[in-house]
N, C-alpha and C positions, 0 to 999 in steps of 0.2 A: 551747633545750635540744635536744640531739641524742639520739634514741632509741638505747639501747645495742644493740638487736637489729637494726633495719632501717637504722640510720645516717641517718635522715631528720631534717631540722630540724623541730622541733615547736614551734609558737608557743603553743598552748593545749591543755591536756590535759583531756579530758572524763572525770571520775571517776578521774583519775590514769593513764589508759590512753593509749597512743599511738594516734592516729586511723588510722594506716596498718596497723599489725600487731597492735594490741591488747595490746602488752607493757605491764606495770605500771611505767611509768617513774617515777611518783611514789614508789612503794615503794622501788625501787632507789635513787633519789636520796636518800631519807631515810636508808636504811641506810648508804650510802657517806658521806654527810655526817657521820653519827654516828661512824662508824669514823675518819674523818679528824680530827674534833675531839678524840676521846679519844686517838688516837695522837699528835696534835700536843701535847696537854696533858701527856701522859706524857713525851714527849721534852723539852718545855719545862721540866719539873721537873728534868731533869739539868742544864740550863743554870742553874737556880736554885741547885742544889747547888754548881756551879762559882762562882757569884757569892758564895755564903755563904763558901766557902773563901777566895776572893780577898779579901773584906772582913776575915775573921778573920786572914788572913796579912799583909795590907798595912796595915790601919787599926788593928786592935785589938791586934796582936802577941800572938796566942793562944799560951798555953803549955799543953800537954796534961797531963792528970793522970797518965798512965802513963809516967813517966820511965824506969823500969827495964825496961820491956817492949821486947824486941828487935823492931824494926819489920819485919824481913824475915820473921820467924815469923808475926806478926800479918797482914802483907800476903798471905803465901802461904795462910794459913788462910782469910782473907776471900775470896781469889780462888777457891779451891776451893768455899767455902761459897756463893759467889754464882753461879758458873758451873753447878754441879750443879742447883740449883733452876731456873735459866734453861733448861737442857737438858730437864729434866722437864716444865716448862710448855710448851716448844716441842713436845715429843713428844705431850703431851695435846692441844695445839692442832691438831696435824696431823691427829689423829683427828676433831676437830670440823670441820675444813675439808673433809674428804672425806665428811662425813655427808650432805650434800645438803640440809640445812635452813639457810636463810639466817640465822636467828637464832643457830644454833650456830656458823655461820661467823663471824658478827660477834663472838660471845664468844671464839672461837678467836683471832682477830686481836688482840683486847684482851688476852688471856692472853699472847700472844707479846710484845706491847709491855711488859707487866708484867715478863715474864722478862728482857727487854732492859734494863729499868730497874734490876734487882736489883744488878748490879755497881756502878752509880753510887752506890746507897745504901750498899753495903759500903765503897766508897771514901770516902764522907763519914764513915762510922764509923771507918775507918782514920785519917783525919785528926784527928777529934775525940778519939780514944783515944790515939794515939801521935804525933800531929803530923806524920805522914808525908805530905808533899806528893807525893813520888814515887809512893807506892802509890795515892793519890787519883787522880793523873793516869793511871796504868796502868789502874785499874779503870774510870775514866770513859771511857778509850779503848776498853776492851773493851765497855762498854755502847754506845758510839756505833757500834762495828763490828757489834754485834747489831742495832741500829736500821738500819744501812746494809743489812744482809742482809734484814731485814724489808721495807725500802723497795724493794729490788730485786725481791723476790718478790711485792710487793703487787699489781701488775697481774694476775699469774696468779690470785691469790686472788680479786680482784674480778671477773675474767672467770668464775671458777667460781661466784661468788655470782650474777652476772648470769644464768648459765644455770640455776641452781637456782631463782631467782625466776621465770624464764620458764616453768619446768616446773610450779611449784606453782600451784594454783588461786588466782586473784586474790581478795582479800578482798571480801566483799559489804559495801557501804556502806549 
């Protein structure tokens, strides 16, 4: 493992601390691993939604119950209904990320991932209600763009978390 603060290779941690600079590497590693696993699972759920739609479209020949519902109205409503909560969650998460508390930063990143997943869920709803493959793909694409934006800013957030963990007093074991 490489210490995030001093960039030295560390073979063994005594009490989770770097032997060179006393940075709590163990705590940082646990928080980063938890964020990566949760973000990966939330992103994987969007792939599962795509697989469900592919199975319904290709194997089951799904017919939606909402035959008279105009799909462009439903799709537009779901786009607005999914992007607004995503933006609100991202705004709330931005406050959590600047709070200086590593646990709040972790929750903020997970909130951002949940906001990024929202359009994919609405796309699945659009497909199940109106049978609109086009709106499913559009909303899934919006979701993936939000995940891309999150992924591009993730190093900055993790650096902020690294600094916050380094400032906070290390937990007593």
